[in-house]
N, C-alpha and C positions, 0 to 999 in steps of 0.2 A: 640921807646918811644912815638913818636907823635901819631902813629896809635893806640898803646895800650891805651894811655891816652884818645884819642877820643872815643875808644870803651867803656872804663869804664864809661866815662861821659854819653854816650847814654844809656848804660845799666842801670845805676843808675837812670837816668831821667825816663826811661820806667818803672822801678820797682816802683818808687815813684808815678807815675801817676796811676799805677795799684792798689797800696796799698790804695791810697786816692780816688779811684773811689767811687762815691756816688751821692746823690741828694742834691742840694742847693736850698733853698726856702726863701722867704721873708714873715715874719709873719705880723700880723695886726698892729704891732707897728713900722714896718719898719726895724726890726732887721733881719740879715742874719742867717739862721740856716742850718747846714749840718748834714747829716746822711750817714755813709759809706754804701757801697753796702751790706756788711754782717751784718749791724745793730749793730755792736759792738762799733762804735765810733760816738759820737755826739759832735758838736761844735756850738758856737754862737758868733756873733759879734754885739754888741749893742752900742748905743750912751748913754753916761752918762749925768748927770744933768748939767755938765759944757761944754757940746758939744764935749767932747773927745770920744774916742772909747775904748771899753773893749772887749777883746777876752777871752772866757772861754770854757772848754770842760769837758767831763765826766771822764777825767783822772786827775783832780785836777789842771790843768794848768790854769793860768790867766795872761794875758798881757794887761797892760793899757797904752794908748797913750793920753797924754795931747793935747788939740786942738792946742796949739802953736807949739808943736812938729810936728803935722800933717801938719800944714800950711807951715812949713819950709822945712821939709824933703820929704813930699809926694806931695807938691804943689797942693793941692786940698781941696775942702770943704768936711768935714766928711759926709755931706748928699749926696755927689755925688755918684751915683750908681757904676760907673766904678772904682772909687777909693776904695770904700768899698769892691767890688768884688775882685780886685787884692790883696788888703791887706789880705782879708779873706783867699784866696787860699794860699798865702805865709805863713800865720800863721798856717794853717792846716798842710802844708808840714813840717814846722819847729817843730811843737809840737806833731805830730802824734805818734812818738815813745817816747815821754817824759811823766813823771809823776810828779805831784806836783811842777811844775816849776812856779815861780812867778817873774814878772818883771814889771817895770814901766818906761816909757820914758817921760821925762819932759825937759823944757827949762827954765833956771832961768832968772832973770831980766838983767843979763849981756850978754845974748845970748849964754850961755854955755849949751850944751846938758848934761843931767844927766840921766844915766841909772842905775837903782837899781835892783839887782837880789837877790834871796835867795840862791845863790851858793857861798857865802863868797867872792864876788867880786863886785866892783863898777867901772863903766867905765864912764869917762866924756870926751867930745870932744868939742873943740871950733868950733863953726859953721863958723866963719869968715875964718879960714884957714884950716878947716877940719882936725885938728890935735887931736889925741886921747892920753889920758894919763890913763894908767890902774894901779890901786892899788890892788894887790892881797892879799889874806889872810895872807901870810907869810911876808908881808911888803916889798916884792920886787917891784921895779918900772920898768915898761916896756913902752917904748915910741913907739907908733904906729902912722903912718901917712898915709893918703890917699890924694894925691895931684893931681889936674888936670893940664895937660900940653896941648900943641897944638895937640898932637896925641890922647890923651885919659887920662888914670889914672895911677898913680904910687903908689904902696904900699911898705912901709918899716916898719920893726919891728926888731930893733937891727941889726943882721946880715942877716936877711931874707928880700927878696925883690920880687916883682912881678909887672907886668904891664898888662894893658888891653888897646890895642891901635888899631886904624883903619889905614889900609895901603892905598896907593894911589888908589887901585882898589875898595875901599869901604868895604873890608873884615876886620873883627875884629880878633885880635890875643891875646892870653893869653900866657905870658912867666913868668917863675919864676926862682929863684936862685937855684932850684933843677934841672934845665935844662928841665923842662916840657915846651912843646910848642904845643899849640892847635889853630887851625884855625876854625872859625865859618862861615859857609855860611849865606846867607841872611835869609833863613828860620829858621836855628838854632838860630841865633841871635834874631830874632823876638820872638821866643818861650821863650828864656831866659828873654828878657825884659818883656814879658807878665807875666812870672812867678814871677820875682823878682822886678818889678816896676821901677827899675833904673839901670844904668850901675854901680853905686857904689855898690849896693847890689849884682849884678852879680859878681863883683870882690871879694867881701867878701866871697861869696859862693865858688868860684873857689879856693881862698886862703885856706879856710877851708878844701876843698876836696883834694888839691894836695900838699900844702906846709906844712901842719901839720898832 
C-alpha cells in the first residue's frame, strides 16, 4: 500500500506539472500572468484596490484573498514576489480543471476565517485554534480540525483522521485512518512546500487525495 500510494502521488504530481507547463510573466502593472504551453489556458493574479489579491482565469474561475487573510495565513506582503509566485502556482494547479468557480477568503473582526464559495457551502475556521466548522447545503454540520503538535499536524473530521509528522531523522510522514502511509525524503518535501506554501496546505492536499 505504501509503495502504491507513493507511486500514485509521484504520478499525479508529474501529470499536474506537465498539464500546467507554460509561461509566467509580470505585466507593467506588476500583475502575474500565465499562459499554458498549448495556449488554451490563461490566468492572472493581481492586487485589488484594498491591497488584497485576486486570481482569475479564462475558464470563469475567480478567487479573492483579503489582505488580512494573506497576512495571517501566508505570512507575507501581497507585494512580495515570492509570495505572489507561490500562491499563483498553487491557484493555477487548483483551478486548472475547474470552470466558473468563485471563492473569497476573508477574516472578520473577531479573527475568524470566512470562506465563501459558489458551491452551496460556506466554511469558517477560528484562526486561534485552527478549528474549522463546515455548514453544507443540506444543513448537516461537520466538525473539522487541524491542530499542531510537537511532531507536526493532526487532522480530524468526525471518524476520519490523518497526521503529517517529522520523525527523529528529519523525514516527514503522512498517515491516515485508511491505513495509508507515505514517507517523503528531503527533496520531495521541499517540492511539496514550494508547491503548497505551508505544511498545513500540504496536509489538506494529501487528505483530499487519499482520505476522500
